[in-house]
N, CA, C and O atoms as a Tripos MOL2 file, in Angstrom:
@<TRIPOS>MOLECULE
protein
  128   127    32     0     0
PROTEIN
NO_CHARGES

@<TRIPOS>ATOM
      1 N           6.0370    3.4770    1.8670 N.3       1 MET1
      2 CA          5.6510    4.1080    0.6010 C.3       1 MET1
      3 C           5.2940    3.0350   -0.4180 C.2       1 MET1
      4 O           6.0220    2.0570   -0.5910 O.2       1 MET1
      5 N           4.1820    3.2270   -1.0770 N.am      2 SER2
      6 CA          3.7610    2.2580   -2.0850 C.3       2 SER2
      7 C           4.2410    2.6810   -3.4570 C.2       2 SER2
      8 O           4.3270    3.8680   -3.7730 O.2       2 SER2
      9 N           4.5490    1.6870   -4.2570 N.am      3 VAL3
     10 CA          5.0030    1.9730   -5.6170 C.3       3 VAL3
     11 C           3.7850    1.9500   -6.5320 C.2       3 VAL3
     12 O           2.9660    1.0360   -6.4340 O.2       3 VAL3
     13 N           3.6460    2.9270   -7.4140 N.am      4 PRO4
     14 CA          2.4990    2.9690   -8.3170 C.3       4 PRO4
     15 C           2.3230    1.6730   -9.0720 C.2       4 PRO4
     16 O           3.2960    1.0040   -9.4210 O.2       4 PRO4
     17 N           1.0800    1.3260   -9.3200 N.am      5 CYS5
     18 CA          0.7710    0.0560   -9.9830 C.3       5 CYS5
     19 C           1.3970    0.0040  -11.3660 C.2       5 CYS5
     20 O           1.7860   -1.0700  -11.8260 O.2       5 CYS5
     21 N           1.5020    1.1400  -12.0320 N.am      6 LEU6
     22 CA          2.0570    1.1590  -13.3850 C.3       6 LEU6
     23 C           3.5020    0.6650  -13.4030 C.2       6 LEU6
     24 O           3.9790    0.1420  -14.4100 O.2       6 LEU6
     25 N           4.1880    0.8380  -12.2790 N.am      7 TRP7
     26 CA          5.5730    0.3760  -12.2320 C.3       7 TRP7
     27 C           5.6420   -1.1420  -12.1100 C.2       7 TRP7
     28 O           6.6500   -1.7650  -12.4400 O.2       7 TRP7
     29 N           4.5390   -1.7220  -11.6260 N.am      8 TYR8
     30 CA          4.4950   -3.1800  -11.4730 C.3       8 TYR8
     31 C           3.4770   -3.7440  -12.4580 C.2       8 TYR8
     32 O           2.3040   -3.9100  -12.1230 O.2       8 TYR8
     33 N           3.9200   -4.0300  -13.6470 N.am      9 HIS9
     34 CA          2.9890   -4.4970  -14.6770 C.3       9 HIS9
     35 C           2.3950   -5.8590  -14.3340 C.2       9 HIS9
     36 O           1.2970   -6.1910  -14.7810 O.2       9 HIS9
     37 N           3.1100   -6.6380  -13.5500 N.am     10 ASN10
     38 CA          2.6540   -7.9970  -13.2650 C.3      10 ASN10
     39 C           2.2670   -8.2060  -11.8090 C.2      10 ASN10
     40 O           1.9220   -9.3180  -11.4100 O.2      10 ASN10
     41 N           2.3220   -7.1390  -11.0110 N.am     11 SER11
     42 CA          2.0090   -7.3350   -9.5960 C.3      11 SER11
     43 C           1.1190   -6.2160   -9.0770 C.2      11 SER11
     44 O           1.3770   -5.6320   -8.0250 O.2      11 SER11
     45 N           0.0790   -5.9320   -9.8260 N.am     12 CYS12
     46 CA         -0.8320   -4.8640   -9.4020 C.3      12 CYS12
     47 C          -1.5230   -5.2390   -8.0950 C.2      12 CYS12
     48 O          -1.7160   -4.3840   -7.2300 O.2      12 CYS12
     49 N          -1.8950   -6.5020   -7.9430 N.am     13 MET13
     50 CA         -2.5520   -6.9380   -6.7230 C.3      13 MET13
     51 C          -1.6220   -6.7720   -5.5290 C.2      13 MET13
     52 O          -2.0590   -6.3850   -4.4460 O.2      13 MET13
     53 N          -0.3440   -7.0640   -5.7250 N.am     14 TYR14
     54 CA          0.6220   -6.9050   -4.6380 C.3      14 TYR14
     55 C           0.6870   -5.4350   -4.2300 C.2      14 TYR14
     56 O           0.7270   -5.1140   -3.0420 O.2      14 TYR14
     57 N           0.6990   -4.5530   -5.2170 N.am     15 ASP15
     58 CA          0.7590   -3.1190   -4.9240 C.3      15 ASP15
     59 C          -0.4770   -2.6890   -4.1530 C.2      15 ASP15
     60 O          -0.3880   -1.8750   -3.2330 O.2      15 ASP15
     61 N          -1.6290   -3.2300   -4.5240 N.am     16 ARG16
     62 CA         -2.8520   -2.8740   -3.8060 C.3      16 ARG16
     63 C          -2.7790   -3.3610   -2.3730 C.2      16 ARG16
     64 O          -3.2290   -2.6740   -1.4560 O.2      16 ARG16
     65 N          -2.2220   -4.5270   -2.1760 N.am     17 LEU17
     66 CA         -2.0970   -5.0630   -0.8270 C.3      17 LEU17
     67 C          -1.1650   -4.1870    0.0030 C.2      17 LEU17
     68 O          -1.4580   -3.8880    1.1610 O.2      17 LEU17
     69 N          -0.0580   -3.7800   -0.5780 N.am     18 VAL18
     70 CA          0.8890   -2.9240    0.1210 C.3      18 VAL18
     71 C           0.2420   -1.5770    0.4310 C.2      18 VAL18
     72 O           0.4310   -1.0240    1.5150 O.2      18 VAL18
     73 N          -0.5160   -1.0600   -0.5170 N.am     19 SER19
     74 CA         -1.1750    0.2290   -0.2960 C.3      19 SER19
     75 C          -2.1590    0.1170    0.8650 C.2      19 SER19
     76 O          -2.2190    0.9940    1.7270 O.2      19 SER19
     77 N          -2.9200   -0.9590    0.8790 N.am     20 PHE20
     78 CA         -3.8830   -1.1680    1.9660 C.3      20 PHE20
     79 C          -3.1440   -1.2690    3.2970 C.2      20 PHE20
     80 O          -3.5860   -0.7010    4.2950 O.2      20 PHE20
     81 N          -2.0310   -1.9810    3.3170 N.am     21 THR21
     82 CA         -1.2510   -2.1310    4.5430 C.3      21 THR21
     83 C          -0.7150   -0.7770    5.0030 C.2      21 THR21
     84 O          -0.7550   -0.4570    6.1910 O.2      21 THR21
     85 N          -0.2140    0.0180    4.0510 N.am     22 ASP22
     86 CA          0.3070    1.3380    4.4160 C.3      22 ASP22
     87 C          -0.7930    2.1920    5.0290 C.2      22 ASP22
     88 O          -0.5770    2.8690    6.0330 O.2      22 ASP22
     89 N          -1.9740    2.1560    4.4180 N.am     23 ILE23
     90 CA         -3.0870    2.9540    4.9310 C.3      23 ILE23
     91 C          -3.4910    2.4520    6.3120 C.2      23 ILE23
     92 O          -3.7170    3.2440    7.2260 O.2      23 ILE23
     93 N          -3.5790    1.1360    6.4560 N.am     24 PHE24
     94 CA         -3.9810    0.5540    7.7310 C.3      24 PHE24
     95 C          -3.0160    0.9740    8.8410 C.2      24 PHE24
     96 O          -3.4500    1.4240    9.9020 O.2      24 PHE24
     97 N          -1.7100    0.8290    8.6040 N.am     25 TYR25
     98 CA         -0.7390    1.1980    9.6310 C.3      25 TYR25
     99 C          -0.7350    2.7000    9.8810 C.2      25 TYR25
    100 O          -0.5220    3.1450   11.0090 O.2      25 TYR25
    101 N          -0.9690    3.4790    8.8350 N.am     26 SER26
    102 CA         -1.0130    4.9270    9.0140 C.3      26 SER26
    103 C          -2.1570    5.2950    9.9460 C.2      26 SER26
    104 O          -2.0010    6.1360   10.8320 O.2      26 SER26
    105 N          -3.3050    4.6640    9.7410 N.am     27 VAL27
    106 CA         -4.4590    4.9430   10.5920 C.3      27 VAL27
    107 C          -4.1840    4.4780   12.0170 C.2      27 VAL27
    108 O          -4.5070    5.1780   12.9770 O.2      27 VAL27
    109 N          -3.5900    3.3000   12.1540 N.am     28 GLU28
    110 CA         -3.2970    2.7750   13.4910 C.3      28 GLU28
    111 C          -2.3240    3.6860   14.2330 C.2      28 GLU28
    112 O          -2.5230    3.9700   15.4140 O.2      28 GLU28
    113 N          -1.2830    4.1410   13.5600 N.am     29 PHE29
    114 CA         -0.2960    4.9880   14.2220 C.3      29 PHE29
    115 C          -0.8680    6.3580   14.5340 C.2      29 PHE29
    116 O          -0.4660    7.0010   15.5030 O.2      29 PHE29
    117 N          -1.8060    6.8010   13.7110 N.am     30 ASN30
    118 CA         -2.4030    8.1170   13.9560 C.3      30 ASN30
    119 C          -3.3080    8.1050   15.1840 C.2      30 ASN30
    120 O          -3.6620    9.1610   15.7090 O.2      30 ASN30
    121 N          -3.6780    6.9220   15.6380 N.am     31 LYS31
    122 CA         -4.5170    6.8400   16.8310 C.3      31 LYS31
    123 C          -3.7150    7.1840   18.0780 C.2      31 LYS31
    124 O          -4.2770    7.6230   19.0810 O.2      31 LYS31
    125 N          -2.4240    6.9860   18.0160 N.am     32 TRP32
    126 CA         -1.6060    7.2320   19.1990 C.3      32 TRP32
    127 C          -1.4090    8.7260   19.4220 C.2      32 TRP32
    128 O          -0.7430    9.1250   20.3770 O.2      32 TRP32
@<TRIPOS>BOND
     1     1     2 1
     2     2     3 1
     3     3     4 2
     4     3     5 am
     5     5     6 1
     6     6     7 1
     7     7     8 2
     8     7     9 am
     9     9    10 1
    10    10    11 1
    11    11    12 2
    12    11    13 am
    13    13    14 1
    14    14    15 1
    15    15    16 2
    16    15    17 am
    17    17    18 1
    18    18    19 1
    19    19    20 2
    20    19    21 am
    21    21    22 1
    22    22    23 1
    23    23    24 2
    24    23    25 am
    25    25    26 1
    26    26    27 1
    27    27    28 2
    28    27    29 am
    29    29    30 1
    30    30    31 1
    31    31    32 2
    32    31    33 am
    33    33    34 1
    34    34    35 1
    35    35    36 2
    36    35    37 am
    37    37    38 1
    38    38    39 1
    39    39    40 2
    40    39    41 am
    41    41    42 1
    42    42    43 1
    43    43    44 2
    44    43    45 am
    45    45    46 1
    46    46    47 1
    47    47    48 2
    48    47    49 am
    49    49    50 1
    50    50    51 1
    51    51    52 2
    52    51    53 am
    53    53    54 1
    54    54    55 1
    55    55    56 2
    56    55    57 am
    57    57    58 1
    58    58    59 1
    59    59    60 2
    60    59    61 am
    61    61    62 1
    62    62    63 1
    63    63    64 2
    64    63    65 am
    65    65    66 1
    66    66    67 1
    67    67    68 2
    68    67    69 am
    69    69    70 1
    70    70    71 1
    71    71    72 2
    72    71    73 am
    73    73    74 1
    74    74    75 1
    75    75    76 2
    76    75    77 am
    77    77    78 1
    78    78    79 1
    79    79    80 2
    80    79    81 am
    81    81    82 1
    82    82    83 1
    83    83    84 2
    84    83    85 am
    85    85    86 1
    86    86    87 1
    87    87    88 2
    88    87    89 am
    89    89    90 1
    90    90    91 1
    91    91    92 2
    92    91    93 am
    93    93    94 1
    94    94    95 1
    95    95    96 2
    96    95    97 am
    97    97    98 1
    98    98    99 1
    99    99   100 2
   100    99   101 am
   101   101   102 1
   102   102   103 1
   103   103   104 2
   104   103   105 am
   105   105   106 1
   106   106   107 1
   107   107   108 2
   108   107   109 am
   109   109   110 1
   110   110   111 1
   111   111   112 2
   112   111   113 am
   113   113   114 1
   114   114   115 1
   115   115   116 2
   116   115   117 am
   117   117   118 1
   118   118   119 1
   119   119   120 2
   120   119   121 am
   121   121   122 1
   122   122   123 1
   123   123   124 2
   124   123   125 am
   125   125   126 1
   126   126   127 1
   127   127   128 2
@<TRIPOS>SUBSTRUCTURE
     1 MET1         2 RESIDUE 1 A MET
     2 SER2         6 RESIDUE 1 A SER
     3 VAL3        10 RESIDUE 1 A VAL
     4 PRO4        14 RESIDUE 1 A PRO
     5 CYS5        18 RESIDUE 1 A CYS
     6 LEU6        22 RESIDUE 1 A LEU
     7 TRP7        26 RESIDUE 1 A TRP
     8 TYR8        30 RESIDUE 1 A TYR
     9 HIS9        34 RESIDUE 1 A HIS
    10 ASN10       38 RESIDUE 1 A ASN
    11 SER11       42 RESIDUE 1 A SER
    12 CYS12       46 RESIDUE 1 A CYS
    13 MET13       50 RESIDUE 1 A MET
    14 TYR14       54 RESIDUE 1 A TYR
    15 ASP15       58 RESIDUE 1 A ASP
    16 ARG16       62 RESIDUE 1 A ARG
    17 LEU17       66 RESIDUE 1 A LEU
    18 VAL18       70 RESIDUE 1 A VAL
    19 SER19       74 RESIDUE 1 A SER
    20 PHE20       78 RESIDUE 1 A PHE
    21 THR21       82 RESIDUE 1 A THR
    22 ASP22       86 RESIDUE 1 A ASP
    23 ILE23       90 RESIDUE 1 A ILE
    24 PHE24       94 RESIDUE 1 A PHE
    25 TYR25       98 RESIDUE 1 A TYR
    26 SER26      102 RESIDUE 1 A SER
    27 VAL27      106 RESIDUE 1 A VAL
    28 GLU28      110 RESIDUE 1 A GLU
    29 PHE29      114 RESIDUE 1 A PHE
    30 ASN30      118 RESIDUE 1 A ASN
    31 LYS31      122 RESIDUE 1 A LYS
    32 TRP32      126 RESIDUE 1 A TRP
């Protein structure tokens, strides 16, 4: 689960990276 960017005032890029990772793994697992 990704934390909304608003909760991370100084780490928006980190949140975007985590969101991308979550989406990537979700897609990969959905292939199975």
